[in-house]
LONUKE-790852 format. One record per residue (C-alpha): residue in three letters; residue number from 1; x, y, z. Coordinates in nm, 4 decimals, decimal comma. Layout:
<recs>
 res   n       c1       c2       c3
 ALA NUM        X        Y        Z
...
</recs>
This chain:
<recs>
 res   n       c1       c2       c3
 MET   1   0,8921   2,5498  -2,5193
 SER   2   0,9327   2,1834  -2,4244
 ARG   3   0,7012   2,0275  -2,1696
 PRO   4   0,8302   1,9302  -1,8236
 ILE   5   0,9120   1,5609  -1,7797
 ALA   6   0,8320   1,3299  -1,4886
 LEU   7   1,0438   1,0169  -1,4549
 ILE   8   0,8288   0,7438  -1,2962
 VAL   9   1,0024   0,4340  -1,1619
 ASP  10   0,7910   0,1169  -1,1853
 PRO  11   0,4643   0,2830  -1,2945
 VAL  12   0,2358  -0,0117  -1,2237
 GLY  13  -0,0667  -0,0547  -0,9998
 SER  14  -0,1720   0,2896  -0,8794
 GLY  15   0,1404   0,4253  -1,0471
 ALA  16   0,0025   0,3302  -1,3880
 HIS  17  -0,2468   0,6164  -1,3511
 LEU  18   0,0114   0,8895  -1,2892
 ALA  19   0,1067   0,9616  -1,6518
 PRO  20  -0,2444   1,0641  -1,7677
 LEU  21  -0,2771   1,3056  -1,4763
 PHE  22   0,0678   1,4494  -1,5429
 ALA  23  -0,0434   1,4956  -1,9050
 GLN  24  -0,3481   1,6906  -1,7892
 GLU  25  -0,1076   1,9285  -1,6143
 GLY  26   0,0988   1,9743  -1,9319
 TRP  27   0,3746   1,7282  -1,8403
 ASP  28   0,5196   1,4314  -2,0257
 ALA  29   0,6340   1,1123  -1,8540
 ILE  30   0,9089   0,8536  -1,8942
 SER  31   0,8781   0,5019  -1,7543
 VAL  32   1,1752   0,3273  -1,5920
 MET  33   1,1245  -0,0329  -1,4822
 SER  34   1,3645  -0,1298  -1,2035
 GLY  35   1,3877  -0,4929  -1,3131
 HIS  36   1,2743  -0,6398  -0,9813
 GLY  37   1,0511  -0,9040  -1,1391
 ILE  38   0,7208  -0,7361  -1,0545
 ASN  39   0,4440  -0,9945  -1,0438
 PRO  40   0,2375  -1,0438  -1,3622
 THR  41  -0,0833  -0,9065  -1,2105
 MET  42   0,0807  -0,5710  -1,1447
 MET  43   0,2701  -0,5724  -1,4753
 ALA  44  -0,0622  -0,6119  -1,6568
 SER  45  -0,1443  -0,2549  -1,5554
 HIS  46   0,1622  -0,1115  -1,7336
 ARG  47   0,0812   0,1023  -2,0400
 PRO  48   0,4039   0,1745  -2,2338
 GLU  49   0,2174   0,3891  -2,4874
 ARG  50   0,1653   0,6564  -2,2209
 TYR  51   0,5350   0,7440  -2,2047
 LEU  52   0,7930   0,9275  -2,4116
 ASP  53   1,0261   0,6362  -2,3351
 ASP  54   0,9912   0,3050  -2,1515
 PHE  55   1,2940   0,1003  -2,0512
 VAL  56   1,4495  -0,1212  -1,7836
 ALA  57   1,7349   0,0008  -1,5621
 GLU  58   1,8323  -0,1776  -1,2432
 GLN  59   2,0962   0,0771  -1,1436
 PRO  60   2,0974   0,4588  -1,1543
 ALA  61   2,3920   0,4622  -1,3966
 GLU  62   2,1979   0,2526  -1,6483
 ALA  63   1,9045   0,4920  -1,6371
 LEU  64   2,1260   0,7998  -1,6669
 GLU  65   2,3074   0,6504  -1,9665
 ARG  66   1,9789   0,5693  -2,1410
 LEU  67   1,8395   0,9162  -2,0741
 GLY  68   2,1536   1,0886  -2,1967
 GLY  69   2,1281   1,4633  -2,1579
 ARG  70   1,7498   1,4690  -2,1486
 ARG  71   1,6106   1,7112  -1,8918
 VAL  72   1,4111   1,5601  -1,6069
 ASP  73   1,1959   1,7796  -1,3830
 ALA  74   1,0619   1,5269  -1,1314
 VAL  75   1,1357   1,1701  -1,0248
 LEU  76   0,8958   0,9530  -0,8257
 PRO  77   0,8142   0,5865  -0,7624
 GLY  78   0,5037   0,4331  -0,9118
 THR  79   0,5029   0,1463  -0,6632
 GLU  80   0,7051   0,0014  -0,3749
 THR  81   0,9831  -0,1542  -0,5830
 GLY  82   1,0664   0,1829  -0,7352
 VAL  83   1,1342   0,3737  -0,4124
 GLU  84   1,5115   0,3336  -0,3878
 LEU  85   1,5876   0,3856  -0,7555
 ALA  86   1,3633   0,6929  -0,7574
 ASP  87   1,5511   0,8324  -0,4556
 ALA  88   1,8821   0,7814  -0,6341
 LEU  89   1,7693   0,9330  -0,9640
 ALA  90   1,6067   1,2336  -0,7978
 GLU  91   1,9376   1,2994  -0,6239
 ALA  92   2,1317   1,2537  -0,9489
 TYR  93   1,9099   1,5052  -1,1272
 ALA  94   1,9073   1,7437  -0,8282
 VAL  95   1,5270   1,7563  -0,8288
 THR  96   1,3075   1,7551  -0,5218
 GLY  97   1,3030   1,4194  -0,3439
 ASN  98   1,3747   1,2381  -0,0207
 GLY  99   1,7461   1,1714  -0,0742
 ARG 100   1,9351   0,8437  -0,0601
 SER 101   2,0662   0,8449   0,2962
 LEU 102   1,7519   0,6901   0,4474
 SER 103   1,6299   0,4952   0,1438
 ALA 104   1,6830   0,1577   0,3112
 CYS 105   1,4818   0,2700   0,6140
 ARG 106   1,1910   0,3442   0,3839
 ARG 107   1,1926  -0,0109   0,2400
 ASP 108   1,3325  -0,2509   0,5003
 LYS 109   1,0810  -0,2981   0,7836
 ALA 110   1,3482  -0,3780   1,0417
 ALA 111   1,5632  -0,0780   0,9483
 MET 112   1,2462   0,1312   0,9606
 ALA 113   1,1740   0,0362   1,3227
 ASP 114   1,5401   0,0768   1,4198
 ARG 115   1,5416   0,4283   1,2778
 LEU 116   1,2339   0,5225   1,4811
 ARG 117   1,3908   0,3975   1,8033
 VAL 118   1,7090   0,5945   1,7404
 LEU 119   1,4995   0,9113   1,7281
 GLY 120   1,2844   0,8220   2,0262
 VAL 121   0,9709   0,7338   1,8296
 PRO 122   0,7930   0,4308   1,9801
 ALA 123   0,8302   0,1183   1,7634
 ALA 124   0,7607  -0,2538   1,7798
 ASP 125   1,0247  -0,4974   1,9022
 HIS 126   1,1697  -0,7369   1,6434
 ALA 127   1,4467  -0,9693   1,5340
 VAL 128   1,5884  -1,0387   1,1865
 ALA 129   1,7818  -1,3438   1,0710
 ASP 130   1,8735  -1,5528   0,7703
 SER 131   1,8233  -1,8765   0,9672
 ALA 132   1,5356  -1,9913   1,1837
 GLY 133   1,7338  -2,0445   1,5051
 PRO 134   1,7835  -1,6814   1,6112
 LEU 135   1,4171  -1,5996   1,5452
 VAL 136   1,2978  -1,8967   1,7474
 GLU 137   1,5388  -1,8035   2,0265
 TRP 138   1,4206  -1,4410   2,0261
 ALA 139   1,0531  -1,5330   2,0344
 THR 140   1,1086  -1,7969   2,3036
 ARG 141   1,3079  -1,5574   2,5202
 ARG 142   1,0346  -1,2914   2,4961
 ASN 143   0,7693  -1,5564   2,5660
 THR 144   0,4877  -1,3239   2,4606
 TRP 145   0,2767  -1,4953   2,1989
 PRO 146   0,1756  -1,4720   1,9231
 VAL 147   0,4464  -1,3131   1,7101
 VAL 148   0,4421  -1,2050   1,3464
 VAL 149   0,6762  -1,3513   1,0844
 LYS 150   0,6962  -1,1706   0,7502
 PRO 151   0,9270  -1,0603   0,4661
 LEU 152   1,1495  -0,7592   0,5203
 ARG 153   1,0481  -0,6032   0,1907
 SER 154   0,7051  -0,6729   0,0501
 ALA 155   0,3533  -0,5299   0,0528
 GLY 156  -0,0059  -0,6140   0,1358
 SER 157  -0,0279  -0,9150   0,3655
 ASP 158   0,2185  -1,1078   0,1490
 GLY 159   0,3887  -1,3804   0,3509
 VAL 160   0,2576  -1,2553   0,6861
 ALA 161   0,2137  -1,5380   0,9381
 ILE 162   0,0858  -1,5176   1,2950
 CYS 163   0,2774  -1,7724   1,5017
 SER 164   0,1879  -1,9006   1,8489
 THR 165   0,4673  -2,1546   1,9053
 PRO 166   0,8399  -2,1858   1,8317
 ALA 167   0,7591  -2,4597   1,5793
 GLU 168   0,5262  -2,2247   1,3916
 VAL 169   0,7977  -1,9569   1,3802
 SER 170   1,0397  -2,2095   1,2335
 GLY 171   0,7823  -2,3285   0,9820
 ALA 172   0,6921  -1,9751   0,8729
 PHE 173   1,0613  -1,8947   0,8317
 ASP 174   1,1135  -2,2030   0,6146
 GLU 175   0,8248  -2,0996   0,3888
 LEU 176   0,9681  -1,7515   0,3351
 ILE 177   1,3442  -1,7867   0,3175
 GLY 178   1,4726  -1,8088  -0,0380
 SER 179   1,1258  -1,7617  -0,1861
 THR 180   1,0255  -1,4785  -0,4187
 ASN 181   0,7772  -1,2365  -0,2664
 LYS 182   0,4936  -1,0529  -0,4413
 LEU 183   0,7263  -0,7667  -0,5319
 GLY 184   0,9597  -1,0022  -0,7187
 LEU 185   1,2321  -0,9885  -0,4529
 THR 186   1,4079  -1,2897  -0,3010
 ASN 187   1,3560  -1,3206   0,0745
 THR 188   1,7184  -1,3468   0,1900
 ALA 189   1,6276  -1,2767   0,5540
 VAL 190   1,3074  -1,2831   0,7577
 LEU 191   1,1557  -1,0487   1,0163
 CYS 192   1,0002  -1,1712   1,3416
 GLN 193   0,8063  -0,8970   1,5186
 GLU 194   0,5971  -0,8637   1,8305
 PHE 195   0,2260  -0,8989   1,7602
 LEU 196   0,0603  -0,5608   1,7932
 ALA 197  -0,2869  -0,6005   1,9399
 GLY 198  -0,5343  -0,3190   1,8910
 GLN 199  -0,7167  -0,1304   1,6180
 GLN 200  -0,5349  -0,0757   1,2905
 TYR 201  -0,5432   0,2491   1,0929
 LEU 202  -0,4155   0,3543   0,7517
 VAL 203  -0,3005   0,7081   0,6743
 ASN 204  -0,2408   0,8345   0,3200
 SER 205  -0,0397   1,1544   0,3032
 VAL 206   0,1611   1,3753   0,0709
 SER 207   0,4458   1,6065   0,1593
 VAL 208   0,5967   1,9188   0,0072
 ASP 209   0,9388   2,0265   0,1352
 GLY 210   0,8740   1,8656   0,4721
 ARG 211   0,5188   1,9958   0,5161
 HIS 212   0,2731   1,7071   0,5396
 TYR 213  -0,0896   1,6941   0,4265
 ILE 214  -0,3166   1,4154   0,5492
 GLY 215  -0,5369   1,3031   0,2609
 GLU 216  -0,7217   1,0091   0,4196
 ILE 217  -0,7468   0,8230   0,7522
 TRP 218  -0,8985   0,4758   0,7387
 GLN 219  -0,9980   0,2367   1,0126
 PHE 220  -0,8805  -0,1047   0,8978
 ASP 221  -1,0170  -0,4412   1,0109
 SER 222  -0,8823  -0,7849   0,9326
 THR 223  -0,9474  -1,1462   1,0267
 TYR 224  -0,7275  -1,4542   1,0277
 ASP 225  -0,7425  -1,7860   0,8466
 GLY 226  -0,5018  -1,9879   1,0568
 PRO 227  -0,1751  -1,7915   1,0457
 HIS 228  -0,2808  -1,5821   0,7441
 GLN 229  -0,4132  -1,2273   0,7719
 LEU 230  -0,7200  -1,1619   0,5579
 TYR 231  -0,8249  -0,8063   0,4785
 ASP 232  -1,1834  -0,7406   0,5883
 ARG 233  -1,3057  -0,3804   0,5746
 GLN 234  -1,1885  -0,0228   0,5770
 LYS 235  -1,3899   0,2757   0,6939
 LEU 236  -1,2973   0,6317   0,5964
 LEU 237  -1,2962   0,8367   0,9154
 SER 238  -1,3644   1,1990   0,9890
 PRO 239  -1,0325   1,3870   0,9769
 TYR 240  -1,0431   1,4971   1,3407
 GLY 241  -1,1191   1,3180   1,6658
 PRO 242  -0,9337   1,1989   1,9784
 VAL 243  -0,8020   0,8835   1,8090
 GLN 244  -0,7398   1,0462   1,4724
 ASP 245  -0,5407   1,3253   1,6364
 GLN 246  -0,3096   1,0768   1,8088
 ILE 247  -0,2720   0,8715   1,4914
 VAL 248  -0,1844   1,1800   1,2866
 GLU 249   0,0617   1,3156   1,5452
 TYR 250   0,2413   0,9802   1,5494
 THR 251   0,2357   0,9497   1,1694
 LEU 252   0,3979   1,2900   1,1310
 ARG 253   0,6776   1,1819   1,3667
 VAL 254   0,7270   0,8693   1,1555
 LEU 255   0,7396   1,0624   0,8272
 ASN 256   0,9971   1,3015   0,9690
 ALA 257   1,2062   1,0206   1,1182
 LEU 258   1,2175   0,8363   0,7856
 GLY 259   1,3077   1,1471   0,5891
 ILE 260   0,9872   1,1533   0,3842
 ARG 261   0,9875   1,5192   0,2889
 HIS 262   0,8343   1,5147  -0,0573
 GLY 263   0,5747   1,3051  -0,2326
 PRO 264   0,3298   1,0383  -0,1169
 ALA 265   0,3374   0,8000   0,1785
 HIS 266   0,1132   0,5191   0,2965
 THR 267   0,1407   0,4524   0,6702
 GLU 268  -0,0086   0,1639   0,8687
 VAL 269  -0,0425   0,2155   1,2436
 MET 270  -0,1778  -0,0039   1,5237
 PHE 271  -0,3410   0,1786   1,8122
 THR 272  -0,2321  -0,0353   2,1090
 ASP 273  -0,2538  -0,0039   2,4855
 ARG 274   0,0889   0,1668   2,4543
 GLY 275  -0,0510   0,4169   2,2054
 PRO 276   0,0107   0,4228   1,8280
 LEU 277   0,2854   0,1933   1,6977
 LEU 278   0,4057   0,1638   1,3415
 ILE 279   0,3341  -0,1448   1,1359
 GLU 280   0,5066   0,0020   0,8315
 THR 281   0,5329   0,3096   0,6115
 ALA 282   0,5720   0,3055   0,2346
 ALA 283   0,7148   0,6115   0,0581
 ARG 284   0,4735   0,5757  -0,2342
 MET 285   0,1032   0,5838  -0,3085
 THR 286  -0,1381   0,3331  -0,1628
 GLY 287  -0,2521   0,0556  -0,3945
 LEU 288  -0,5820  -0,0239  -0,5657
 ILE 289  -0,7252   0,3281  -0,5632
 HIS 290  -1,0748   0,3838  -0,7012
 GLN 291  -1,0200   0,7402  -0,8092
 GLU 292  -1,3824   0,8467  -0,8569
 ALA 293  -1,4945   0,7036  -0,5220
 LEU 294  -1,2284   0,9000  -0,3340
 ILE 295  -1,3000   1,2192  -0,5266
 ALA 296  -1,6670   1,1862  -0,4287
 ALA 297  -1,5717   1,1276  -0,0642
 VAL 298  -1,2915   1,3805  -0,0084
 GLY 299  -1,2473   1,5735  -0,3345
 HIS 300  -0,9155   1,4115  -0,4272
 ASN 301  -0,7307   1,0815  -0,4187
 HIS 302  -0,3727   0,9757  -0,3527
 ILE 303  -0,2896   0,9907  -0,7236
 THR 304  -0,4184   1,3446  -0,7788
 LEU 305  -0,2446   1,4649  -0,4628
 THR 306   0,0817   1,3047  -0,5712
 VAL 307   0,0743   1,4740  -0,9111
 ASP 308   0,0036   1,8067  -0,7388
 CYS 309   0,3179   1,7616  -0,5270
 TYR 310   0,5306   1,7809  -0,8414
 THR 311   0,3302   1,9924  -1,0861
 ALA 312   0,1647   2,2428  -0,8510
 PRO 313   0,3018   2,2114  -0,4964
 GLU 314   0,1348   2,5390  -0,4044
 ARG 315  -0,1990   2,3547  -0,4177
 ILE 316  -0,0845   2,1239  -0,1405
 LEU 317   0,0607   2,4054   0,0669
 ALA 318  -0,2652   2,6012   0,0370
 ARG 319  -0,4694   2,3160   0,1853
 PRO 320  -0,5593   2,2853   0,5537
 PRO 321  -0,3592   2,0146   0,7338
 ARG 322  -0,6226   1,7450   0,6763
 TYR 323  -0,8951   1,6541   0,4290
 ARG 324  -1,2658   1,7361   0,4536
 LEU 325  -1,5159   1,4500   0,4468
 ARG 326  -1,7829   1,5113   0,1804
 LYS 327  -1,9399   1,1649   0,1750
 SER 328  -1,8961   0,8453   0,3711
 ALA 329  -1,6854   0,5726   0,2133
 GLY 330  -1,5720   0,2219   0,2884
 ILE 331  -1,3928  -0,0715   0,1313
 VAL 332  -1,4824  -0,4390   0,1569
 ALA 333  -1,2150  -0,6913   0,0637
 LEU 334  -1,4052  -0,9647  -0,1184
 ARG 335  -1,3313  -1,3145   0,0109
 SER 336  -1,3764  -1,6535  -0,1471
 ALA 337  -1,3554  -1,9813   0,0432
 VAL 338  -1,2910  -2,1787  -0,2767
 ASP 339  -1,0775  -2,1927  -0,5869
 GLY 340  -1,3117  -2,1538  -0,8786
 GLU 341  -1,4958  -1,8808  -1,0637
 LEU 342  -1,7374  -1,5943  -1,0194
 LEU 343  -2,0833  -1,7384  -1,0721
 ASP 344  -2,3420  -1,5820  -1,2992
 GLY 345  -2,6782  -1,5462  -1,1274
 PRO 346  -2,8898  -1,3503  -0,8800
 ALA 347  -2,6118  -1,3129  -0,6223
 LEU 348  -2,3793  -1,1445  -0,8702
 ASP 349  -2,6653  -0,9333  -1,0081
 ARG 350  -2,7487  -0,8172  -0,6566
 LEU 351  -2,3874  -0,7227  -0,5874
 ARG 352  -2,3448  -0,5321  -0,9120
 SER 353  -2,6704  -0,3410  -0,8677
 MET 354  -2,5996  -0,2099  -0,5172
 PRO 355  -2,6370   0,1708  -0,5291
 GLU 356  -2,3508   0,2191  -0,2813
 LEU 357  -2,1042   0,0205  -0,4947
 ALA 358  -1,8710   0,2643  -0,6728
 GLY 359  -1,6623  -0,0129  -0,8276
 VAL 360  -1,4193  -0,2945  -0,7613
 MET 361  -1,0414  -0,2619  -0,7787
 GLY 362  -0,8010  -0,5515  -0,8183
 GLY 363  -1,0553  -0,7618  -1,0034
 THR 364  -1,3703  -0,7542  -1,2126
 LEU 365  -1,7283  -0,8641  -1,1566
 ASP 366  -1,7412  -1,0548  -1,4841
 PRO 367  -1,9178  -1,3925  -1,4562
 GLY 368  -1,6855  -1,6841  -1,5144
 ARG 369  -1,3812  -1,4912  -1,3979
 PRO 370  -1,1349  -1,7279  -1,2236
 ILE 371  -1,0931  -1,6684  -0,8511
 SER 372  -0,8717  -1,8214  -0,5851
 ARG 373  -0,9373  -1,9120  -0,2263
 THR 374  -0,8558  -1,5923  -0,0396
 ARG 375  -0,5430  -1,6143   0,1754
 ASP 376  -0,4124  -1,2557   0,1517
 LEU 377  -0,4736  -0,9303  -0,0344
 PHE 378  -0,3279  -1,0703  -0,3549
 THR 379  -0,5788  -1,3580  -0,3647
 SER 380  -0,8834  -1,1460  -0,2820
 PRO 381  -1,1357  -1,1293  -0,5688
 GLY 382  -1,1121  -0,7516  -0,5353
 LEU 383  -1,1720  -0,4473  -0,3181
 ALA 384  -1,5306  -0,3221  -0,3338
 TYR 385  -1,5458   0,0562  -0,2845
 LEU 386  -1,8645   0,1883  -0,1234
 VAL 387  -1,9822   0,5505  -0,1178
 ALA 388  -2,2981   0,6842   0,0474
 ASP 389  -2,4314   0,9852   0,2329
 THR 390  -2,3919   0,8313   0,5783
 ALA 391  -2,1608   0,5887   0,7549
 GLU 392  -2,4631   0,3772   0,8481
 GLU 393  -2,5475   0,3256   0,4809
 VAL 394  -2,1907   0,2181   0,4114
 ASP 395  -2,1972  -0,0256   0,7047
 ARG 396  -2,5254  -0,1785   0,5857
 ALA 397  -2,3884  -0,2154   0,2343
 ALA 398  -2,0783  -0,3905   0,3694
 GLU 399  -2,2976  -0,6341   0,5618
 THR 400  -2,5022  -0,6954   0,2469
 ILE 401  -2,1868  -0,7905   0,0557
 ARG 402  -2,0817  -1,0359   0,3266
 GLY 403  -2,4319  -1,1825   0,3189
 ILE 404  -2,4137  -1,2294  -0,0584
 GLU 405  -2,0802  -1,4073  -0,0192
 ALA 406  -2,2157  -1,6245   0,2615
 SER 407  -2,5026  -1,7414   0,0421
 GLY 408  -2,2606  -1,9661  -0,1452
 GLU 409  -2,3982  -1,8397  -0,4760
 LEU 410  -2,1294  -1,5864  -0,5675
 TYR 411  -1,8202  -1,8069  -0,5913
 GLY 412  -1,8186  -2,1666  -0,7106
 SER 413  -1,5715  -2,4458  -0,7678
 VAL 414  -1,4939  -2,5312  -1,1282
 SER 415  -1,6276  -2,8796  -1,2012
</recs>
């Protein structure tokens, strides 16, 4: 009897780790690259040897022609760029998915917020334009500063600018329009959104036939370098609590409004004085997952949960609505103030020997490794995952990492 086949669209980043886990469940995998010009850093994670077939198809018809009459049992995106093609192919093969009707709302941040408002779910105010004038006019008319200018379709903090004047809005627009974002897409229009003040949270979930399981809730902190948002720290929270309950209730409304009925989702929410408001939802796994750290903390990770959705959905349905916290965990986004390299020496030795350090994703701790001045997630030297018995130990470890960076002995300019 032939093995079931999972069709994975753009299996890079976290998606590069799906095929081995499908194989452990007795499934084979096929890779389809959507041809969106994924950036080289993400493409470096692609492993063609893991797949029965590996090809490029920008349109559903191209993929269907290449696959011929081959049976496909599941279709899912490996990363953000694969969401819409995966929706279309899942529909073409009549396998479980989220359908095509709301695909754009799951990618385009403006359409996403518009969809929420139509269904009565609170959402941030915004304007979209392909020229600077309407955005400047909108922001000036609102006269509530700052505002956020960012691409309609990207990820991380790519292209996000915090603007406090009409001139800054115009300048941020000029930097984005016509440029290629980190997902390889041309910015043909730009989003200007109200600035959401408050505490940010991240929710990773999976869904089976409209039933949602909350796999992680993170408190997320960031800082700013001028107009640029810099990731700082994440803290894995207990699954229940007054804030967590409100965040989860709102997230479930968002998932339902966007038609996310099956598979993974990564949702970013700001808890404001108006309550929770959506920053964005992605109908795919979160990025830069340290699998072992999450398994130690909660017994699973977003990759294992995603594979379960397709190979053994009964495992998801048998779970309680939210995860159980086994250990405390946190993430520190490493930050360099210089373009240069990772320096060999006591500072690096101290970082690598920290007992709480589970590992670094999105980079290595190899001495001499080139690093860039950190301006967003993509230029961070990496995400340091921390695991310990208590939240206090994780907090102390995070402070230790910032102290090592502040010493000036971890990153150095190349002479």
